[in-house]
C-alpha positions as CSV (number, residue, x, y, z in Angstrom):
1,M,103.2,107.1,123.0
2,D,100.9,109.9,123.9
3,A,97.1,109.8,123.5
4,L,97.0,111.4,120.1
5,V,99.6,109.1,118.6
6,F,97.9,106.1,120.1
7,T,94.6,107.2,118.7
8,I,96.1,107.4,115.2
9,F,97.8,104.0,115.7
10,A,94.6,102.4,116.8
11,L,92.5,103.9,114.1
12,A,95.0,102.6,111.5
13,A,94.7,99.1,113.1
14,L,90.9,99.3,113.0
15,V,90.8,100.3,109.3
16,G,93.5,97.8,108.4
17,G,91.6,95.0,110.1
18,F,88.4,96.1,108.3
19,V,90.1,96.0,104.9
20,S,91.5,92.5,105.6
21,G,88.2,91.2,106.9
22,F,86.5,92.5,103.7
23,S,89.0,91.6,101.1
24,G,91.3,89.0,102.7
25,F,94.5,91.0,102.1
26,A,96.0,94.6,102.0
27,M,96.1,95.1,105.8
28,G,99.8,95.9,105.6
29,L,99.3,98.4,102.8
30,V,96.7,100.3,104.8
31,V,98.5,100.4,108.2
32,S,102.0,101.0,106.9
33,G,101.0,104.3,105.3
34,V,100.2,105.6,108.8
35,W,102.4,103.6,111.1
36,L,105.6,104.5,109.3
37,H,105.1,108.1,110.4
38,I,104.6,107.3,114.1
39,I,106.6,104.2,114.9
40,T,109.8,102.8,113.5
41,P,110.0,100.9,110.2
42,M,111.2,97.8,112.1
43,Q,108.2,97.9,114.4
44,T,105.9,98.4,111.5
45,A,107.2,95.4,109.6
46,T,107.1,93.2,112.8
47,L,103.5,94.3,113.6
48,I,102.3,93.7,110.1
49,A,103.7,90.2,110.1
50,G,102.2,89.5,113.6
51,Y,98.8,90.9,112.8
52,G,99.0,89.1,109.4
53,L,99.0,85.8,111.3
54,L,95.9,87.0,113.2
55,T,93.9,88.3,110.2
56,Q,94.8,85.4,107.9
57,G,94.2,82.8,110.7
58,Y,90.8,84.3,111.4
59,G,90.0,84.4,107.7
60,I,90.9,80.7,107.3
61,Y,88.7,79.8,110.3
62,K,85.7,81.8,108.9
63,L,86.1,80.3,105.4
64,R,86.8,76.7,106.6
65,H,83.7,75.5,104.8
66,A,85.4,76.4,101.5
67,L,89.0,75.4,102.5
68,D,90.7,73.0,100.1
69,L,94.3,72.4,100.8
70,R,94.8,70.6,97.5
71,R,94.3,74.0,95.8
72,A,96.3,76.0,98.3
73,W,99.5,73.9,98.9
74,P,101.2,74.4,95.5
75,L,100.9,78.2,95.9
76,A,102.0,78.0,99.6
77,L,105.0,75.8,98.8
78,G,106.1,78.1,96.0
79,T,105.7,81.1,98.2
80,V,108.0,79.6,100.9
81,V,110.6,78.9,98.3
82,G,110.3,82.3,96.6
83,I,110.5,84.6,99.7
84,P,114.3,84.0,100.4
85,I,115.0,84.2,96.7
86,G,113.4,87.6,96.5
87,V,115.2,88.8,99.6
88,S,118.6,87.7,98.2
89,I,117.9,89.2,94.7
90,L,117.0,92.5,96.4
91,A,120.7,93.1,97.1
92,F,121.5,93.2,93.4
93,L,118.6,95.3,92.2
94,N,117.7,99.0,92.4
95,P,114.7,99.0,94.6
96,T,113.4,102.2,93.2
97,Y,113.2,100.8,89.6
98,L,111.7,97.6,90.9
99,R,108.9,99.3,92.8
100,V,108.0,101.6,89.9
101,G,108.0,98.7,87.5
102,V,105.8,96.5,89.6
103,G,103.6,99.4,90.5
104,V,103.0,100.3,86.9
105,L,102.2,96.7,86.0
106,L,99.7,96.4,88.9
107,M,98.0,99.6,87.9
108,I,97.7,98.6,84.3
109,Y,96.3,95.2,85.3
110,S,93.8,96.7,87.7
111,I,92.6,99.4,85.4
112,Y,92.2,96.9,82.6
113,G,90.3,94.5,84.9
114,L,88.0,97.3,86.1
115,A,87.2,98.5,82.6
116,R,86.4,95.1,81.0
117,P,83.9,92.3,81.8
118,V,84.7,89.4,84.1
119,F,87.9,87.5,83.2
120,A,87.3,84.2,81.4
121,P,88.2,81.4,83.8
122,I,91.6,79.8,83.3
123,K,92.5,76.3,84.3
124,I,95.9,76.2,86.1
125,G,97.8,73.0,86.9
126,T,99.8,72.1,90.0
127,G,103.2,72.7,88.4
128,A,102.1,76.2,87.2
129,D,100.7,76.9,90.7
130,V,104.1,76.2,92.3
131,A,105.7,78.5,89.8
132,I,103.1,81.2,90.5
133,G,103.8,80.7,94.2
134,I,107.5,81.1,93.7
135,S,106.8,84.4,91.9
136,N,104.4,85.4,94.6
137,G,107.1,84.8,97.3
138,M,109.8,86.5,95.3
139,L,107.6,89.6,94.9
140,G,107.0,89.5,98.6
141,G,110.7,89.3,99.4
142,L,111.4,92.1,96.9
143,T,108.6,94.5,97.8
144,G,106.8,93.3,100.8
145,L,103.6,92.5,98.8
146,G,103.6,88.8,99.5
147,G,100.1,88.0,98.5
148,V,99.5,90.0,95.3
149,I,100.4,87.3,92.6
150,S,98.5,84.5,94.4
151,T,95.5,86.8,94.8
152,I,95.5,87.7,91.1
153,S,95.9,84.0,90.1
154,C,92.8,83.1,92.1
155,Q,90.9,85.8,90.2
156,W,92.0,84.2,86.9
157,R,90.3,81.0,87.8
158,G,86.8,82.5,88.0
159,W,86.2,81.0,91.5
160,P,83.5,82.3,93.8
161,K,84.7,84.8,96.4
162,D,84.7,82.3,99.2
163,M,86.8,79.8,97.3
164,Q,89.3,82.5,96.2
165,R,89.9,83.6,99.8
166,A,90.0,80.0,101.0
167,V,93.0,79.6,98.7
168,F,95.0,82.8,98.9
169,Q,94.5,83.4,102.6
170,P,96.3,80.1,103.6
171,V,99.1,81.2,101.2
172,L,99.3,84.5,103.0
173,F,99.3,82.9,106.4
174,V,102.2,80.7,105.4
175,A,104.1,83.7,104.1
176,F,103.6,85.5,107.4
177,V,104.8,82.5,109.3
178,V,108.0,82.5,107.3
179,I,108.4,86.3,107.8
180,S,107.7,86.1,111.6
181,L,110.1,83.3,112.1
182,S,112.8,85.2,110.2
183,Q,112.1,88.3,112.4
184,A,112.3,86.2,115.6
185,M,115.6,84.7,114.5
186,A,116.9,88.3,113.7
187,G,115.8,89.5,117.1
188,T,113.5,92.2,115.9
189,I,110.6,91.2,118.0
190,T,111.1,93.5,121.1
191,K,109.1,94.0,124.3
192,D,108.0,97.5,123.0
193,T,106.7,95.9,119.8
194,L,104.8,93.2,121.7
195,T,103.2,95.9,123.8
196,L,102.1,97.8,120.7
197,Y,100.7,94.5,119.4
198,A,98.7,93.9,122.5
199,L,97.4,97.5,122.5
200,G,96.4,97.5,118.9
201,G,95.0,93.9,118.9
202,P,91.4,94.8,120.0
203,F,91.1,97.4,117.3
204,M,92.5,95.1,114.6
205,V,90.0,92.4,115.7
206,A,87.1,94.8,115.7
207,G,87.9,95.9,112.2
208,L,88.4,92.4,111.1
209,W,85.0,91.3,112.4
210,S,83.2,94.2,110.8
211,G,84.9,93.7,107.5
212,F,83.8,90.1,107.4
213,I,80.3,91.1,108.0
214,L,80.4,93.4,104.9
215,F,82.1,90.6,102.9
216,G,79.2,88.3,103.6
217,E,76.8,90.9,102.1
218,I,78.5,91.4,98.7
219,D,78.3,89.4,95.5
220,D,81.2,87.9,93.5
221,E,81.4,90.8,91.0
222,T,81.6,93.4,93.8
223,F,84.3,91.4,95.4
224,R,86.2,91.1,92.1
225,K,86.1,94.9,91.6
226,S,87.1,95.5,95.2
227,V,90.2,93.3,94.9
228,L,91.1,95.1,91.7
229,A,90.7,98.5,93.4
230,L,93.0,97.4,96.2
231,L,95.6,96.1,93.7
232,L,95.4,99.5,92.0
233,F,96.1,101.1,95.4
234,A,99.0,98.7,95.9
235,G,100.5,99.7,92.6
236,L,100.1,103.4,93.3
237,S,101.6,103.0,96.8
238,L,104.7,101.3,95.3
239,I,105.2,104.2,92.9
240,V,104.5,106.9,95.6
241,S,107.0,105.3,97.9
242,T,109.8,106.0,95.4
243,L,109.1,109.8,95.2
244,P,111.6,112.1,96.8
245,F,109.1,113.6,99.2
246,S,107.7,110.2,100.4
247,F,108.4,108.8,103.8
248,R,111.1,106.1,104.1
């Protein structure tokens, strides 16, 4: 990797860390748009999972005052169950149609949420949370967006921003643990990938730290709109990834 390519790689890690520190998710969306052009898809997927453990672990530590595992465990359990289901279903579905469909739904939801007042809080029980978690994991297995549904469900409840993140970040952490273990069993974690992880780590941490500083300065409504904007970006990225000229 020459100096220019490494600079691009490191800047993507810095920005991805910042977005994760600020919002609690979407690091993979940010870095994959750059890394897929300079390193292999396998390395990109492995690094996203590895850095996901770092960013989500750091987020859990920073928000430990708001952590309530009673709220998080049903979503986490459902996610663990849903990931392999999504991966197995993927073999029978057209991934292009799936990405476009999910992308359109995310864009409609995000635009509607940005255009209207704050959502009225919804009370969701444990059983429903497990079902939401399964859907969350299935979507992760199908598209790679393993935290989208759990993030949306936290918005529905009308919780403060700290409480939202203290729930969906442990769920994301569990998802990344499952993905990383699967990658390790498949033998995709190579020496070259670990070297890239070590080189990009300081930039990811710097971005993560600065993103959390900004998160501490915003109010709940700004956080709500920021999450919706990132979900809109997620939907758009899914649609763009299916276009003939997009990178695969």
